[in-house]
N, C-alpha and C positions, 0 to 999 in steps of 0.2 A: 518631439517628442513624439510615443507611439500611442497609435490611435486604441481606445477602447474596445473590447469585443463584447459584440452584445451576447446574452448568454442564448438567446433565441436562435441564433445562427448557429450554434453548434448540435451537429446528430445526435439524435435520442437514438440509444441503444436498448433496447426491450431486454429487462434484467428480473429473472423470476426471482421474487421474496421466498428463500427458504431459510430454514433453522441455518442450513450448510452455508449458503452465501455470507450469510449475518457473520457468522464464524470464523470465515474466512478474512471479511473484511476486519474484524476484529483483531484475528490474528497477524494481519498486517499492520495495522495500527500499532499494537502492543512493540513488534519488531521496530516500527519505525520509532517510536519511542525509546527503546533500549540500544539502538544502535544510535542516536542521536547521545544520550549519558554514557555513551564509550563503553557498552559493553559488546562482546564479539559474538554474531550471529551465523546461524547457518542450517540449512534442512539436514535433519539427521539419516545420514547414510548417504547422502548426496554429494557433500562437498565439505572442505575443510572450512572451519570457521573464518571469518574475515575480522578485521578491525577495523572499527568505526571510522566512519571519515572524520 
């Protein structure tokens, strides 16, 4: 059986709370939801869309 990980043992990374950082988090969350529902996703101009897992 695996031991539980204490959250206070994880390193803390300072992150600036800006509108841009919140927009990136929302975009990644939306991307995850779309991929789970079967949508193809990709970065415009960067790569070809991939099928969802």
